[in-house]
C-alpha positions in Angstrom: -5.0 5.7 -9.6 -6.5 8.5 -7.5 -4.3 10.6 -5.2 -6.5 9.7 -2.1 -9.5 7.5 -1.0 -11.6 8.2 2.0 -13.0 6.2 4.9 -14.7 6.8 8.2 -14.1 5.4 11.7 -17.2 4.1 13.5 -18.8 1.8 16.1 -21.2 -0.8 14.5 -24.2 -1.2 16.7 -26.7 -4.1 15.8 -29.6 -2.9 17.8 -31.7 -6.0 17.0 -31.4 -9.0 14.8 -35.2 -9.5 14.7 -36.4 -9.0 11.1 -39.6 -9.5 9.2 -37.7 -10.5 6.0 -36.2 -13.9 5.2 -33.5 -13.3 2.6 -31.8 -16.4 1.1 -28.3 -15.1 1.9 -28.8 -13.4 5.4 -26.8 -14.8 8.4 -27.7 -11.9 10.6 -31.5 -12.5 11.3 -32.6 -14.6 14.3 -36.1 -15.8 15.1 -37.5 -14.3 18.2 -37.3 -17.8 20.0 -33.7 -18.3 19.1 -31.2 -17.9 22.0 -29.1 -15.4 19.9 -32.1 -13.1 19.3 -31.5 -9.8 20.9 -32.7 -6.3 21.4 -29.7 -4.2 22.8 -30.5 -2.1 25.8 -29.2 1.5 26.3 -26.9 0.0 29.1 -25.2 -2.2 26.6 -24.9 0.6 23.9 -23.7 3.5 26.0 -20.3 1.9 26.8 -19.7 1.1 23.1 -20.4 4.7 22.2 -18.1 5.9 24.9 -15.3 3.6 23.8 -15.7 4.6 20.2 -15.3 8.2 21.1 -12.3 7.4 23.1 -10.7 5.5 20.1 -11.2 8.5 17.8 -14.4 7.5 16.0 -16.8 9.9 14.5 -19.8 7.8 13.5 -22.3 5.6 15.4 -23.7 3.1 12.9 -27.0 1.8 13.9 -28.2 -1.3 12.0 -31.1 -3.6 12.7 -33.6 -6.0 11.3 -36.3 -4.5 9.2 -39.7 -3.6 10.7 -39.1 -5.8 13.8 -42.4 -4.8 15.2 -44.1 -6.8 12.5 -42.7 -9.9 14.3 -45.0 -11.2 17.0 -43.6 -10.8 20.4 -41.0 -8.0 19.6 -43.2 -5.2 20.9 -43.1 -6.9 24.4 -39.2 -6.6 24.4 -39.6 -3.0 23.4 -42.1 -2.3 26.2 -39.7 -3.7 28.7 -37.3 -0.9 27.8 -40.0 1.7 28.2 -40.8 2.3 24.5 -44.0 1.6 22.6 -42.5 2.5 19.1 -39.3 1.2 17.6 -38.5 4.5 15.8 -38.9 6.3 19.1 -36.3 4.0 20.5 -33.8 4.5 17.7 -34.2 8.3 18.1 -33.4 7.9 21.7 -30.3 5.9 20.9 -29.3 8.5 18.2 -29.6 11.2 20.8 -27.5 9.1 23.2 -24.9 8.9 20.5 -24.8 12.7 19.9 -24.3 13.2 23.7 -21.4 10.8 23.5 -19.8 12.9 20.7 -20.6 10.5 17.8 -22.6 11.3 14.7 -25.4 8.9 14.0 -25.8 7.1 10.8 -28.8 4.8 10.7 -29.7 2.0 8.3 -33.4 2.1 8.9 -34.9 -0.3 6.4 -38.4 0.4 4.9 -39.9 3.3 6.9 -42.4 5.9 5.8 -41.9 9.5 5.1 -42.8 10.8 8.6 -40.5 8.4 10.3 -37.8 9.2 7.7 -38.2 12.8 8.6 -38.0 12.2 12.3 -34.8 10.1 11.9 -33.3 12.8 9.8 -33.4 15.2 12.6 -31.0 13.1 14.7 -28.8 11.7 12.0 -26.0 13.1 10.0 -26.9 10.7 7.1 -29.2 7.7 6.6 -28.9 4.5 4.5 -30.6 1.8 2.7 -29.2 -0.6 0.3 -31.3 -0.8 -2.9 -29.6 -4.1 -3.6 -31.2 -4.5 -6.9 -34.2 -3.4 -9.0 -34.7 -7.1 -10.1 -37.2 -9.3 -8.5 -35.1 -12.3 -7.4 -35.8 -15.8 -5.8 -33.6 -14.9 -2.8 -36.1 -12.1 -2.0 -39.4 -13.9 -2.4 -40.0 -14.3 1.3 -38.9 -10.7 2.1 -41.7 -8.1 1.8 -39.2 -5.4 2.4 -37.1 -6.3 -0.5 -39.6 -5.3 -3.2 -37.7 -2.8 -5.4 -40.5 -0.3 -5.5 -40.7 -0.1 -1.8 -36.9 0.6 -1.5 -36.9 3.2 -4.3 -39.8 5.0 -2.5 -37.6 5.4 0.7 -34.7 6.7 -1.4 -37.1 9.1 -3.1 -38.5 10.4 0.2 -35.0 10.9 1.5 -34.4 13.1 -1.5 -37.6 15.1 -0.8 -36.4 15.6 2.7 -32.9 16.6 1.7 -31.3 13.8 3.9 -27.7 12.9 2.8 -28.1 9.3 1.8 -26.0 6.1 1.3 -27.4 3.3 -0.9 -25.8 0.5 -2.9 -26.2 -2.8 -4.8 -25.4 -6.3 -3.8 -23.5 -8.2 -6.3 -23.9 -12.0 -6.9 -27.3 -12.8 -5.5 -28.8 -14.0 -8.7 -29.0 -10.7 -10.7 -27.6 -10.1 -14.1 -25.2 -7.5 -15.5 -28.2 -5.8 -17.0 -29.9 -5.8 -13.6 -26.9 -4.1 -12.2 -26.9 -1.5 -14.9 -30.6 -0.8 -14.2 -30.1 -0.6 -10.6 -27.3 2.0 -10.9 -29.4 4.0 -13.4 -32.2 4.2 -11.0 -30.0 5.6 -8.3 -28.5 8.0 -10.8 -32.0 9.3 -11.8 -32.9 9.7 -8.1 -29.8 11.8 -7.6 -30.4 13.8 -10.7 -33.8 14.8 -9.3 -32.9 15.4 -5.6 -29.2 15.6 -5.2 -28.9 13.5 -2.1 -26.9 10.4 -2.8 -23.6 10.8 -1.3 -22.2 7.3 -1.8 -23.1 4.0 -3.5 -21.7 0.8 -2.1 -20.7 -1.9 -4.5 -20.8 -4.9 -2.2 -20.0 -8.5 -3.0 -22.1 -11.3 -1.8 -20.5 -13.7 0.7 -22.2 -17.0 1.4 -23.2 -17.7 5.1 -23.3 -21.2 6.4 -26.9 -22.2 7.3 -28.6 -20.0 4.7 -30.3 -21.0 1.5 -27.4 -19.6 -0.5 -24.6 -21.1 1.4 -23.3 -23.0 -1.6 -23.4 -20.1 -4.1 -20.0 -18.8 -5.0 -18.6 -15.3 -4.4 -18.8 -13.1 -7.5 -15.6 -13.3 -9.4 -13.1 -10.3 -9.2 -13.7 -9.6 -12.8 -17.4 -9.1 -12.1 -16.7 -6.7 -9.2 -14.2 -4.7 -11.3 -16.8 -4.4 -14.1 -19.5 -3.3 -11.7 -17.3 -0.6 -10.1 -16.6 0.6 -13.7 -20.2 0.7 -14.5 -20.9 2.6 -11.4 -18.3 5.2 -12.1 -19.6 5.5 -15.7 -23.3 5.7 -14.7 -23.2 7.7 -11.5 -22.6 11.4 -11.2 -19.0 12.5 -10.4 -19.9 13.8 -6.9 -21.2 10.4 -5.8 -18.5 8.3 -4.0 -18.3 4.7 -5.2 -17.7 2.7 -2.0 -16.3 -0.9 -1.6 -16.0 -2.7 1.7 -12.2 -3.5 2.5 -13.1 -6.4 4.9 -15.0 -8.2 2.0 -12.6 -7.7 -1.0 -9.1 -6.5 -1.6 -9.8 -2.8 -2.4 -6.8 -1.9 -4.6 -8.1 -3.4 -7.8 -11.4 -1.7 -7.3 -9.8 1.6 -6.6 -8.1 1.3 -10.0 -11.5 0.7 -11.6 -13.0 3.8 -9.9 -13.8 3.2 -6.3 -13.1 6.2 -4.2 -14.3 5.3 -0.7 -13.8 2.4 1.7 -16.8 3.0 4.0 -16.7 2.7 7.8 -14.1 0.6 9.7 -14.2 0.1 13.4 -11.4 -0.2 16.1 -13.9 -1.4 18.5 -16.8 -3.5 17.0 -17.0 -6.2 14.4 -19.0 -6.2 11.2 -22.1 -7.8 12.6 -23.6 -8.5 9.1 -20.2 -10.3 8.0 -18.8 -11.3 11.3 -16.3 -13.7 9.7 -14.6 -10.7 7.9 -12.5 -8.6 10.3 -12.1 -4.9 9.8 -8.6 -3.9 8.8 -6.7 -1.4 11.1 -6.0 2.0 9.5 -2.3 0.8 9.1 -3.4 -2.3 7.4 -5.9 -0.4 5.3 -3.0 1.8 4.1 -1.0 -1.4 3.1 -4.0 -2.7 1.2 -4.5 0.5 -0.9 -0.8 1.0 -1.4 1.5 3.8 -0.2 1.0 5.8 -3.4 -2.6 6.5 -2.4 -3.4 8.7 0.7 -6.1 7.7 3.1 -8.3 10.6 4.2 -10.8 10.3 7.0 -14.2 11.7 6.6 -17.4 12.1 8.7 -20.5 10.0 8.0 -22.0 13.2 6.2 -19.9 14.0 3.1 -18.3 17.5 2.8 -20.7 18.8 0.1 -23.7 18.3 2.4 -21.9 20.0 5.2 -21.3 23.0 2.9 -25.0 22.9 1.9 -26.2 22.8 5.5 -28.1 19.6 5.0 -28.1 18.8 8.7 -30.3 19.7 11.7 -29.4 22.1 14.5 -29.2 19.0 16.8 -25.9 17.8 15.3 -24.5 21.3 14.0 -22.4 21.9 17.2 -21.0 18.3 17.1 -20.0 18.7 13.4 -18.1 21.9 14.3 -16.3 20.1 17.2 -15.2 17.1 15.2 -12.1 19.0 14.0 -12.8 18.7 10.3 -15.6 19.6 8.0 -14.4 17.5 5.1 -11.6 15.2 4.7 -8.4 14.9 6.7 -5.3 13.0 6.3 -4.8 10.2 8.7 -1.4 11.7 9.7 -2.8 15.1 10.4 
């Protein structure tokens, strides 16, 4: 067992659930005419940021449906907020987070080089799940899930020296060989650019009302094997992350996981709303008292040391009391 594992404290902000993709397992997306479809306003988001800061969070996690402007009618919602471009709106929200004292981390989906560069200026790190390099039936109606498109985003992030989080989704129809290939692609990208700070090994969970609602969760043995594969294939400096609200983490820590991602004292996991975040105290119980929890920022220590962040967040990084890991009792 390792002597410590890391985690971050965040607020999870689902800016919009409008998305151009139609993944077979997704319970987050809503059609524009659905009463639950939304585009959050700054007036809704600002109090969440303030409360997160009050509760000791360091990260504002912005998540949204991919390329929502490709959905007819979405641009009208954006214009009502005074924006003609969705990336402009996300940049505005990131600046709002910085003013509130939180470091933005944005999961932006498929975006081009220029938009990635613009987001990199106002984010401490960015993220995009590779999910898999295999072409699977669950992605057949999802243009943004073509593996080559997602690899291109990861490659561009490397060219721009943006600290990056990616990962694979386990149990969506891929094979063990597919998982190995996906991890090898991530490793090769990091070998070339050195920008992958963490790789999430996330287990599929079926959602009621989706095409895969009757598909079973991957077995614990499969998750253990995948974490071991990740630890063997990926470079030592890349953290292997597992989500503690989706699976008991201790058995995966023993297999090589070193990070537990972000947990929130204020917001739910909007992608998996049925799975509550553990409190810090509960998280300590889950990993065991023989393993120390250490809090981290959304940008990992090695990238702080390298100076892989813009001047727009430099002062905030300094103000956040720690440049790397800190014990939760410090």
